[in-house]
Structures are given as structure tokens and as C-alpha cells.
N, C-alpha and C positions, 0 to 999 in steps of 0.2 A: 422690585417685586410687584408693587402695586400696578404700575403701568403694564408690565408684561402679563400679569394675571388678567387684567381687564381686557387687554388686547385679545388674548385667547378666548375669553368669554364672549367678546364681540363677534369673533369669527364663528364660534359654535352657535350662538344665537341667530346669526344670519342664516346658517344652514337650517336650523330648527324652524325658523319662521318661514323661509322661502321654499323648502323642499316640498311641502304640500301643494305649492302653486305650480310645480313643474308639470307641463302638459304631457300626457301619456304615461306618467309615472303613477302607478296604482299604490295606494297607501297600504294595501295588503300584501304587496310583493316582498319577497325576501330582500331584494336590493334596497328598497325603501327603508325597511326596518333596520337593516345593517347600517345604512348611512345615518339614520336617526340615532341608533345606538352609539355609533362612533362620536357623533356630535355631543350626545349626553355625557359620554366618558370624558371628553376634553373639557366640557364645562364643569363637570364635577371635580376633575383633577385640579383645575384652576381655583375653584371655590374652596376646596380642601386646603390648598396651599395658602390662600388668603385668610381664611378664618383661623388657621393655626398660627399664622404670623401676626394678624392684626385684631382678631376677635370679631366683633360685630362689624359687618361691612354691608354696603348696599347690595341688594339682590336684584339682578336683572335677568328676567326669564324670556324676554322677547328682544328682537332687534330694535335698537334705538335709531329712529329715523329723523327725529327733530331735536333741536337743542333743548337741554334741560339742565338746570343749575341747582335744583333743590333735592338732591338725592338724600335719603335718610337711611341710616344703618338698619339692618334687619338682624334680629337675634341669631347668634351663632347656632343655637339648637334648631331653629326653624330652617336655616340654610342646610344644615347637615341632614335633616329629615327629608328635605326636597331632593338633595343630591343622592340620598339612599334610594329613593324611588327611581330616579333617573338611572342609577347604576344597576338596579334590579332589571329594568327594561333592557339595558345594554347587555347584561349577562345572558338574557334570554334570546337576544337577537344578533349578537356579534359572533362571527365564526371562531372556532377554536384555534385555527392556524391562519396565517396570512403572510404577506410579504414582510421582509425585514423592516421593522419600524412601524408597522401598522398596529392598530388596536386589535387585541385578541380577547377571547373570553377570559383567559387567565389574568390578563392585565386588569380587566373589569372586576373580576372576583377579588384580586389582591387589593384594589382600591376600596371595594365594598367592605372588606374585612377591617380596614382601618376605621 
């Protein structure tokens, strides 16, 4: 669970960190907001999974690009508060319907309820 959780967080953080750097993609566009919302959903989903399984875990909110060996745990309540904000952004920006298996507003709202 630990490895798979942080692998998903790594992928979500890569999108969150690098999406603003994409040339020609305006941060006010609906597509940009939708992609960020989906990345926030995936990161929140993995963190919810980790904190309910392990309690306090390290909180990574940016892409890790250099080796680091001194990660410290963050309080479960701080992580849940951060993920609540991320999910509120996702609910506001993810479409209500989509392709099979894609992140939808209903999925974001369900995770936010938890």
C-alpha cells in the first residue's frame, strides 16, 4: 500500500508541478483547471488511503527531483485539511460526466464527503 500510494502521489505531483510550464496552455482555461482538478483528486485519494492505513505520513506537494532521505511525517489532520482544499478545487473544475474510468465531479464529491 505504501509503495503504490506514493507512486500515485508522485505522478499527481508531476502533473501539478509541470502543467503550469506547458507552453500555450493558459492557467485560466477550462482544460487546464480540469487537468489540475484530476491530479488533485488522485493525490487526495492516495493520501486518504495512506493516512487511514498508517496515520501520520510524509506530505509531498511538489514533484521530487532530487534524492532526499530525511522525510518527516506530517500530522494526519494537516494532510486531511490540505486534501480537503484540493478536493474542493477538483469539485469546482472537474466535469460532471466523462469517459469510463475518468475522474468526475461525483467521484470528487464522494471523496470530499469522507
